[in-house]
C-alpha positions in Angstrom: 0.0 0.0 0.0 2.1 2.8 -1.3 0.3 5.9 0.0 -0.1 4.7 3.6 3.3 6.0 4.4 2.2 9.4 3.2 -0.7 11.2 4.7 -3.3 10.5 2.0 -5.5 8.2 4.1 -4.5 9.3 7.6 -8.0 10.5 8.5 -9.6 7.2 7.4 -7.0 5.3 9.4 -7.7 7.3 12.5 -11.4 6.5 12.1 -11.7 3.4 14.3 -14.2 1.4 12.2 -11.7 1.5 9.3 -8.3 1.7 10.9 -5.1 0.5 9.3 -6.4 -3.0 8.6 -9.6 -1.6 7.0 -7.6 0.7 4.8 -5.5 -2.2 3.6 -8.6 -4.1 2.7 -9.9 -1.1 0.8 -6.7 -0.8 -1.1 -6.8 -4.4 -2.1 -10.5 -4.2 -3.3 -11.9 -4.2 -6.8 -15.2 -2.4 -7.3 -17.2 -2.5 -10.5 -19.4 0.5 -11.3 -22.0 -0.2 -13.9 -23.5 3.1 -15.2 -21.6 6.4 -15.0 -24.4 8.9 -14.7 -25.0 11.0 -11.6 -24.9 8.1 -9.1 -22.0 6.2 -10.8 -19.8 9.3 -11.1 -20.3 10.2 -7.4 -19.6 6.6 -6.4 -16.5 6.5 -8.5 -15.1 9.7 -7.1 -15.7 8.7 -3.5 -14.1 5.2 -4.0 -11.1 6.8 -5.8 -10.6 9.2 -2.9 -11.1 6.4 -0.3 -8.2 4.5 -1.9 -9.9 1.5 -3.5 -7.3 -0.5 -5.4 -9.1 -1.1 -8.6 -12.1 0.4 -10.3 -13.8 -1.2 -13.2 -15.9 1.4 -15.0 -18.7 0.2 -17.3 -21.0 2.3 -19.5 -22.1 2.5 -23.1 -22.9 6.2 -23.2 -21.2 9.4 -24.3 -20.9 12.7 -22.4 -23.6 15.2 -23.4 -24.0 18.9 -22.3 -27.2 17.9 -20.4 -25.1 15.6 -18.2 -23.0 18.4 -16.8 -25.4 19.7 -14.1 -25.4 16.4 -12.2 -22.6 14.2 -13.4 -19.6 16.1 -11.9 -16.7 14.0 -13.3 -17.4 15.5 -16.8 -16.8 19.0 -18.2 -17.7 20.9 -21.4 -14.6 19.6 -23.3 -15.8 16.1 -22.7 -19.3 17.0 -24.0 -17.8 18.8 -27.1 -15.7 15.8 -27.9 -18.7 13.4 -27.2 -16.2 11.3 -25.2 -17.3 8.0 -23.8 -18.3 8.5 -20.2 -16.0 5.7 -19.1 -13.0 7.4 -20.8 -13.7 10.9 -19.5 -14.4 9.5 -15.9 -11.2 7.5 -15.9 -9.1 10.6 -17.0 -10.6 12.6 -14.1 -10.2 9.9 -11.5 -6.5 9.3 -12.5 -5.9 13.0 -11.8 -7.2 12.5 -8.3 -5.4 9.3 -7.4 -2.6 8.1 -9.7 -2.3 4.9 -7.7 -5.7 3.8 -8.7 -5.9 1.0 -11.3 -8.8 1.6 -13.7 -10.3 -0.7 -16.2 -12.5 0.9 -18.9 -15.3 -0.9 -20.6 -17.4 1.1 -23.1 -20.1 -1.6 -23.6 -23.8 -2.3 -23.3 -24.3 -4.6 -20.3 -26.2 -7.8 -21.1 -26.5 -11.5 -20.2 -23.6 -12.4 -22.5 -21.0 -10.1 -20.9 -22.1 -9.4 -17.3 -20.2 -12.3 -15.7 -16.9 -11.2 -17.3 -17.5 -7.6 -16.3 -18.0 -8.5 -12.6 -15.3 -11.2 -12.4 -13.0 -10.7 -9.5 -15.0 -7.9 -8.0 -15.4 -7.5 -4.3 -18.4 -5.2 -4.8 -20.6 -4.1 -7.7 -22.4 -0.7 -7.7 -25.4 -0.2 -9.9 -25.5 3.2 -11.4 -27.9 2.2 -14.2 -31.2 3.6 -15.2 -33.3 0.6 -16.1 -34.7 -2.5 -14.4 -33.7 -4.9 -17.1 -30.0 -4.3 -16.5 -30.5 -4.3 -12.7 -32.0 -7.8 -12.9 -29.0 -8.9 -15.0 -26.7 -7.5 -12.4 -28.7 -9.1 -9.6 -28.7 -12.6 -11.1 -24.9 -12.5 -11.9 -24.0 -11.2 -8.5 -26.1 -13.8 -6.8 -24.6 -16.6 -8.9 -21.0 -15.5 -8.1 -21.7 -14.4 -4.5 -20.7 -10.8 -5.1 -22.3 -8.1 -2.9 -23.9 -5.3 -4.9 -25.5 -2.0 -4.2 -28.7 -1.0 -5.9 -29.0 2.8 -6.4 -31.8 4.7 -8.0 -32.8 8.3 -8.4 -35.7 9.9 -10.2 -36.5 13.6 -9.8 -36.1 14.3 -6.1 -36.6 10.7 -5.0 -33.7 8.3 -4.3 -33.4 4.7 -3.1 -30.4 2.6 -2.2 -30.1 -0.9 -0.7 -27.3 -3.4 -0.3 -27.6 -6.9 -1.5 -25.3 -9.5 0.1 -25.9 -13.0 -1.4 -27.0 -15.5 1.1 -27.5 -12.8 3.8 -30.0 -10.3 2.5 -33.0 -10.3 0.1 -32.1 -9.8 -3.5 -33.7 -7.4 -6.1 -36.1 -10.2 -7.3 -37.2 -10.6 -3.7 -38.4 -7.0 -3.7 -39.5 -6.7 -7.4 -40.6 -10.1 -8.7 -41.2 -8.9 -12.3 -40.7 -6.0 -14.6 -43.6 -3.5 -14.5 -45.4 -2.5 -17.7 -43.7 0.2 -19.7 -44.3 3.7 -18.2 -44.9 2.4 -14.7 -41.3 2.2 -13.5 -41.2 5.6 -11.7 -44.1 4.5 -9.6 -42.6 1.1 -8.7 -41.3 0.9 -5.1 -39.9 -2.5 -4.1 -41.9 -4.4 -1.5 -40.8 -3.7 2.0 -39.8 -0.1 1.5 
């Protein structure tokens, strides 16, 4: 852990629930973020600053000017160039923490590639905007016993829950089937 000798993570190490051992675990962790919109970019920035060892960034989209008011890893130059969100985010994150290993995947997530995308992850963060992809993430993470965090925001409403295989209910336990088109904003998982 190269930066522990410096003061980069000193405040986290002083925080007893993390401490030196916790910081070492963080630095050895791989986190996959699927979806680099508002929630994914915030998650990526915080994980980068916390000292996670490796981030795997996954998104199929390109930066647009309308993203800039809520997706703070991007700027006007990224939008002008129509840069892939993954590439623009990786550039900004490397400027924040040069020790961070970043894998970039400009792809559409589906049943054929999800297992490869989450392989070796200690955690998966859902920053997507559709239930179909969330069910794909859920099923693959359950199969491979990888914890994942469901995040969702719509307007001024937000929701988050952590799914730990064999310990907590999964997404399908809360939402057993996809709602009819147009009803997703009104869907609240059972138990919430």
